[in-house]
N, C-alpha and C positions, 0 to 999 in steps of 0.2 A: 575263300583260296580255288580258285580250278581244280580237280587234279586226272593225271593220265594213268590208264590201263597199262599198262605194259602182260604183254600176252611171252609165255616162258611154254617150257617141256613140257612132257609130263598132263601136259593139258591145264596146264597150271597159268595164274597169272600174277601179276603184285599192284600194288597200289602205288601211287607216289606223289605231292605234292609237284606243279608246273613246272614253281621256286625250282625244286631240286635237277629238275632236266638238266642241266648244266654240270652237275657234277657229274652222273651216271653215263652222261653219252662217252667217256671213251671205253665202254667197256660192251663186248655181248653177256647179256643176263642167259642165267640158266635157275634154275628151280633144281637145287640141290636137296636132299633128306637127308638129316641129323639127327645122329642117335647117341645120346647118355644115357645113362642105366635102364629105366621105361618110359622114361619123356623120347620122342616121338615127335620134330614137327620138323617139317617144309622152308627152308629160309631163299633168298636168290644170290646167287654169288657168279662174280668171274672171273674173270685172269690176268694180272698184271704179272709183267717178265721184267724184272731187275738184275740188274748184273749177270743176267746170262739166267738167272733161275728166274721158275715157275711160281710165282705166289698165289693163291685164292685169293681174292676179296670179299666184304661181305656189303652187298649191296647199303643195306641200315650204318650198318660202320663208317663210310660214306658219310652218308645223311646228317648223320648225326653227329660227324666231325672228329667218329673218337681216335684215340693216340694208340699206338703201342702199349697193351697191358690194361690198355681200359675197357671196361664192360656197356655194353651198350644192352638193353631193358626192352620188350613188344611188352609195351602198357595188356594191351589183350590177348596175348599170350599166340594171336597169328606171326609166324614170322614171312609173312607174305606182305602183312599193311606197312610199309614203310613210310607212311605216310610222319609228320614232322609229329605231329600229335602226339602220337601213337609211340614213338620213341625217347629215351631218355639215357644217358648217361648214370649212372652205377655203378658199387660194391657189386665183386661175386656177391655177396651178404645176401643182399636184400633181391640180387637179381636168384639166389634160390627160391627167398619165399616168395618169388609174388610164380614161380611155377604152379603147375594144374593138380590136383589129385591125383595121387596114384592108386595103383591098383593095390584095395586091400577090401576090409570086409561095411564098406559105407560108403557114397555116393561124394560123401561131403570129407571134406581137407580137415585133415586134423582129430577125426574121428575116426573109433575099431568099437567093435563089439568084444567084451571080455568076454573071458569060461565060465560064468555067472548066467552071463544073458545082460549084461549090464552092458551102455552105452558110453564109452569113455575119453573124454575128449583129450588131448597134450598137443603142447605147442614144442617145435623145436629154438631152443633158446641157446646163443653161443656154444652148437652143436652138442646141446644137453637134451635130450628129453626132461620136459616138465609138463607135469602132471597136473590138471585143472578140474578133472573130479569125474564121476560114475551119475550115468544120468539114464531115464528109465527110457527117456524118449531120444532117440537118432536126433529129432532136430532141437532138442534142448543143449545136447552136448555141441551142437555144428556154431549156437547162439553162442555156446562159454569159450569157443573156438576164436571167432568172429571180436569179441572183447579182447582176447589177449592177443590177437591180432593184430589189432586196430593199435592196441595199446603200447605195443613192441615193433610193431613195423612200417604205422605209418601208413603213410600212399602208396608205398610198395606189398601193404598185405590182400592176401587173395582171399578174398569173401567168399564163405557158402552162400548161398543164394535161399536164405528163409527168413 
């Protein structure tokens, strides 16, 4: 499948599949920085005027065919990669579990150092932190998180590279 690279403002660019060109051609696109808590990510947005009101539209939502209230996830976490194979419709929960590592004491998601110097693995399930154990090494804790994330989140699990 051929791809198209589209230049945006701020020196950014987006990549789409050639078959998506017709869907996005009615809009002028720009790179926008979106911030939610400590998650900062670039996305591609355009403007639609409907009934006299201005509304932002996002390229990934148009390409994925998302309706109002539906969530679209970028598999690789890159909001500028709008190839169809990188987009998937999902629940808000599934989108959250695919988030990248938050700022804390470890370089791995779901891992932190406790006050005794051990590495603790934990995972969020149904808005609760579930303790997975304390480990001597950061890598062991990361593997424990990966196992639990795969079991609970399936294809949406954002795994640690260990």
